[in-house]
C-alpha positions in Angstrom: 62.0 28.4 3.6 61.6 30.1 7.1 62.7 33.8 7.1 61.9 35.5 10.4 65.2 36.9 11.3 66.7 33.5 11.3 70.4 32.4 10.6 72.1 29.1 11.3 75.8 27.9 12.3 77.0 26.4 8.8 78.3 23.1 10.2 75.7 22.4 12.7 74.0 19.6 11.6 74.6 15.8 11.1 72.7 14.0 8.5 71.2 10.7 9.3 69.3 8.7 6.5 67.2 6.2 7.9 64.5 3.6 6.6 61.8 5.8 8.0 63.2 9.1 6.1 64.9 12.1 7.1 66.1 12.8 10.3 68.2 15.9 11.2 70.2 15.7 14.5 72.3 18.7 15.9 75.7 17.4 16.5 77.1 20.2 18.7 76.4 18.4 22.1 78.0 21.4 24.1 77.7 19.4 27.0 80.4 17.6 29.7 80.9 14.3 28.4 79.7 12.2 31.1 80.3 8.9 29.6 84.2 9.8 28.3 86.5 7.0 29.5 89.3 7.0 31.7 92.3 9.4 31.1 95.1 6.8 30.3 98.4 7.3 31.5 99.4 8.7 28.1 97.5 11.4 26.6 97.9 12.6 23.1 98.3 16.2 23.1 96.3 18.7 21.0 96.9 17.8 17.2 97.1 21.3 15.5 99.6 22.6 13.4 102.2 25.0 15.1 101.6 28.7 13.5 104.7 30.8 12.1 104.7 33.2 15.5 103.5 32.5 18.6 101.1 35.2 19.8 101.5 36.8 23.4 98.2 35.4 24.6 98.4 35.8 28.2 98.7 38.9 30.3 102.1 39.1 31.4 101.3 40.0 35.1 101.0 37.4 37.8 98.0 35.8 39.6 96.7 37.0 42.6 98.9 37.1 45.7 97.7 35.0 48.7 94.4 33.2 48.8 91.0 34.6 47.9 88.0 33.7 48.8 85.3 31.8 46.6 83.3 35.3 46.4 86.6 37.1 45.3 87.2 34.8 43.0 83.8 34.6 41.0 83.6 38.6 41.6 86.8 39.0 40.0 86.6 36.2 37.2 82.8 36.4 35.8 83.4 38.7 33.5 85.9 36.7 31.6 83.4 33.8 31.3 80.8 33.3 28.6 78.1 30.7 27.8 78.1 29.0 24.6 75.1 28.1 22.6 75.1 26.0 19.8 71.2 25.9 19.2 71.5 21.9 20.3 73.1 22.6 23.4 74.9 24.6 26.5 78.5 24.9 27.2 81.0 27.6 28.6 84.2 29.5 27.5 86.3 31.9 28.9 88.5 34.8 27.4 92.3 33.8 26.9 93.4 37.2 24.7 92.5 40.4 23.4 94.4 41.7 20.3 94.3 42.8 17.1 91.1 44.2 17.6 89.8 40.7 18.6 89.0 38.8 21.7 89.6 35.1 21.9 87.8 32.2 24.2 89.0 28.7 25.1 86.6 26.2 25.3 86.3 22.4 24.5 85.9 21.1 21.0 83.0 19.1 21.9 81.3 22.0 22.9 81.1 23.7 19.5 81.3 20.2 17.6 80.8 21.0 13.9 79.7 24.4 14.3 81.5 27.5 12.6 79.7 30.1 14.6 78.4 29.9 18.0 76.4 32.5 20.3 78.2 33.8 23.5 76.1 35.2 26.6 78.0 37.4 28.9 77.1 37.8 32.9 76.1 41.3 32.0 73.3 39.7 29.8 74.7 41.1 26.4 75.3 38.3 23.8 78.1 38.0 20.7 78.4 35.9 17.7 81.7 34.2 17.7 83.5 32.3 15.3 85.3 28.9 15.9 89.1 29.6 14.4 90.5 26.6 15.7 89.7 23.1 17.4 91.7 20.0 18.4 90.7 16.5 17.2 89.1 15.5 20.6 90.3 12.0 20.2 91.8 12.4 23.6 91.1 14.5 26.6 94.0 16.8 25.7 93.0 17.3 22.2 89.3 18.3 23.3 89.7 22.1 23.0 88.6 24.7 20.6 89.4 28.7 20.2 86.6 31.1 19.6 86.8 34.7 18.1 84.8 37.7 18.6 85.2 41.1 17.1 86.3 43.7 19.5 87.3 43.9 23.3 84.8 41.8 25.2 85.0 40.4 28.5 88.0 40.0 30.6 91.2 38.1 29.9 91.5 35.4 32.9 95.6 34.7 33.6 96.7 31.2 33.3 98.4 29.5 35.9 101.8 29.0 34.9 102.6 26.2 37.4 101.8 22.5 37.7 99.0 22.1 40.1 99.2 20.1 43.3 97.0 17.4 44.9 94.8 19.4 47.6 94.9 22.7 45.8 91.6 24.4 46.5 89.9 25.1 42.8 86.5 27.0 41.9 84.5 26.0 38.7 82.4 28.9 36.8 79.8 27.5 33.9 76.5 26.9 32.9 75.6 23.4 34.7 72.2 21.9 33.4 71.7 25.3 31.9 72.0 27.5 35.3 74.3 30.0 33.9 77.5 31.7 35.5 77.2 29.2 38.7 80.4 28.5 41.1 81.3 25.1 42.5 84.1 24.6 44.8 86.6 21.7 45.5 89.9 20.5 45.4 92.5 18.8 42.8 92.1 14.7 43.8 94.6 13.7 41.8 97.0 14.3 38.7 96.5 12.2 35.6 98.4 11.7 32.2 101.7 13.3 33.3 99.7 15.8 35.0 98.0 16.9 32.0 94.6 16.0 33.6 93.1 17.6 36.9 91.1 15.0 38.7 88.7 17.4 40.8 85.7 17.1 43.1 84.4 20.2 42.4 81.1 19.8 40.8 80.7 19.5 37.0 77.9 18.7 35.3 76.5 19.2 31.3 77.1 22.8 30.5 80.1 23.1 32.5 82.4 22.0 29.6 84.9 24.7 28.5 84.7 26.6 31.7 87.6 27.8 33.4 88.8 25.8 36.6 90.5 28.5 38.6 92.8 28.2 41.7 92.6 30.4 44.8 94.9 32.9 43.3 92.1 33.5 40.7 94.3 31.8 37.7 93.1 29.4 35.4 94.2 25.9 36.4 92.5 24.2 33.7 89.3 23.7 31.5 86.7 21.7 32.8 86.2 18.8 30.0 84.3 15.5 31.4 82.9 13.5 34.1 82.3 10.0 35.3 78.7 9.0 34.9 77.4 7.0 37.9 79.7 8.8 40.0 80.3 11.4 42.7 83.0 13.8 42.6 84.7 12.0 39.5 85.5 15.3 37.3 88.2 16.1 34.9 89.7 19.1 33.3 92.6 19.5 30.8 95.4 21.6 32.6 96.5 24.7 32.1 99.8 23.6 30.6 98.0 22.1 27.7 95.7 25.0 27.1 98.7 27.4 27.1 100.4 25.1 24.1 97.0 24.9 22.3 97.2 28.9 22.5 99.8 28.8 20.3 96.9 28.8 17.5 96.4 32.6 18.3 97.8 34.8 15.3 100.8 37.0 16.4 100.2 40.6 17.3 99.8 42.4 14.2 98.4 39.7 12.1 95.0 38.9 10.9 93.3 36.0 12.3 93.8 33.2 10.2 94.2 30.1 12.6 92.3 27.0 11.5 92.5 23.5 13.4 92.7 20.1 11.4 88.8 20.4 10.9 88.0 23.4 9.8 85.0 25.1 10.5 84.0 25.5 7.1 83.6 22.5 4.8 86.2 22.2 2.2 84.0 23.3 -0.8 82.3 26.6 -1.3 79.7 27.6 -3.7 80.1 31.3 -3.5 82.2 33.5 -1.3 80.5 36.8 -3.0 77.3 38.4 -2.3 74.3 38.0 -4.5 70.6 39.0 -4.4 67.6 36.3 -3.4 64.4 36.6 -3.7 62.1 36.1 -0.8 58.2 36.1 -0.3 56.5 35.5 2.9 53.2 33.8 3.0 50.6 36.1 1.6 53.0 38.8 1.2 55.2 40.6 -1.7 58.5 39.6 -3.2 61.6 41.2 -1.6 64.9 41.3 -3.0 67.7 40.7 -0.1 71.4 40.4 -0.3 72.8 37.0 0.3 75.4 34.7 0.4 75.5 30.9 -0.3 78.0 28.5 0.8 78.4 24.5 0.7 79.5 22.8 3.5 80.3 19.0 4.1 77.9 17.4 7.0 79.6 15.5 9.6 78.0 12.0 8.4 79.1 12.9 4.6 75.7 15.1 3.5 75.9 18.2 2.0 74.4 21.2 3.6 73.8 24.8 2.2 74.2 27.9 4.5 72.5 30.7 3.3 73.7 34.1 5.3 70.9 37.1 4.4 72.2 40.7 4.5 69.8 41.3 7.6 71.9 39.1 9.8 69.7 36.0 9.9 70.8 32.5 8.6 69.3 29.5 7.0 70.8 26.0 6.3 69.0 23.7 3.7 69.8 19.8 3.2 68.3 18.9 -0.5 67.2 15.3 -1.0 66.5 13.3 -4.3 62.7 13.4 -3.5 62.2 16.6 -3.7 62.2 17.6 -0.2 64.4 20.1 1.7 65.3 19.9 5.3 65.5 23.8 6.6 67.1 25.1 9.9 66.8 28.6 10.8 68.3 30.6 13.8 67.2 34.3 14.7 69.5 37.1 16.2 68.8 36.0 19.5 70.2 32.3 18.9 66.7 30.8 18.9 66.6 27.9 16.1 63.7 26.1 14.3 63.4 23.4 12.0 61.3 22.9 8.9 60.7 20.6 5.8 59.6 21.7 2.5 60.3 21.2 -0.9 62.1 22.7 -3.8 62.3 22.8 -7.6 65.3 23.4 -9.8 65.1 26.2 -12.3 67.7 27.1 -14.9 68.9 30.1 -13.1 68.9 28.7 -9.3 66.6 26.6 -7.1 63.1 27.8 -5.3 62.7 26.7 -1.7 59.1 26.3 -0.7 58.8 26.0 3.6 55.8 24.3 4.9 54.3 27.6 5.6 54.2 28.6 2.0 57.0 31.0 2.2 59.3 31.0 -1.0 62.8 31.8 -1.7 64.5 31.9 -4.9 68.5 31.5 -4.6 70.1 32.4 -7.9 73.1 30.3 -9.4 72.4 27.5 -6.9 72.4 23.6 -8.3 72.2 22.0 -5.0 74.2 18.3 -4.4 71.3 16.2 -3.5 71.4 13.7 -0.2 
């Protein structure tokens, strides 16, 4: 095991078992879908159950009067935009509500993919850990949406456009194209597709822009950057604010705790323990430590079983145990830096011991892992 202030997002892995042995691939692409097919004339709505009460997610005040310059739009909106990191790629998100002591952000489902927890970076350089609290199926562009939650009041709420966009309307995209954080591009709405649910825009969109806001000249969100056509110029697409508004019904009502989940819940259906226990850890050549920990079993996207170990110091590790005695280890530190390792494990009556390639040793009490 690796344990250098490291942590892992629970469902961030897909398991692939090939003839050559283990291959662990990060499934959270967090990138604009450059090879997505053209949106059809009829696109499915986000397949998420309606909550008992609808939240007042959008600030009631109107968008800016008149037409703002690109400089004014960026200066006003940048505090409401965040860069999303899953450990396997980058995307973007923007603030849609602040209520019940939480800040909520919208992004694309394909940005977070199988992750339950992602890292956010704000324009001032600060960062937060955000939970994925709802997501669409991703089977159509209009269901390629996800909702993130951060504790406390962070960033700035960006207001949603309450009118349909028009062809020729000026738009601005803020995001992290190719990892170039908080970049601005400008263009126009080239066409409206799918009963006005999809905006075709010529503003530059690249991998890393996914989930970022497409703003109009009144500094309201007209849509969310979602995909582009590969081998083309200026054929970029955004899910309209109308669809995003409907998706935001997933927000809990004011005064209620956050319980919203999409059809693909971030945590797997089975959990070994929701209670803290005490794990033993010994660094190579070091002394044994007793550290409070929590272990949860989650399902990998390809049917494998993973175990997420949360340490009391804030770090996380994920393990995939295999029948030949190997264990795949992924560790993510507090800064979002992730490392992969492969070690061995041994079962005991009271738990399982995991040894990393660097000879660190962890004992997880009460765990009898399912083998892949």
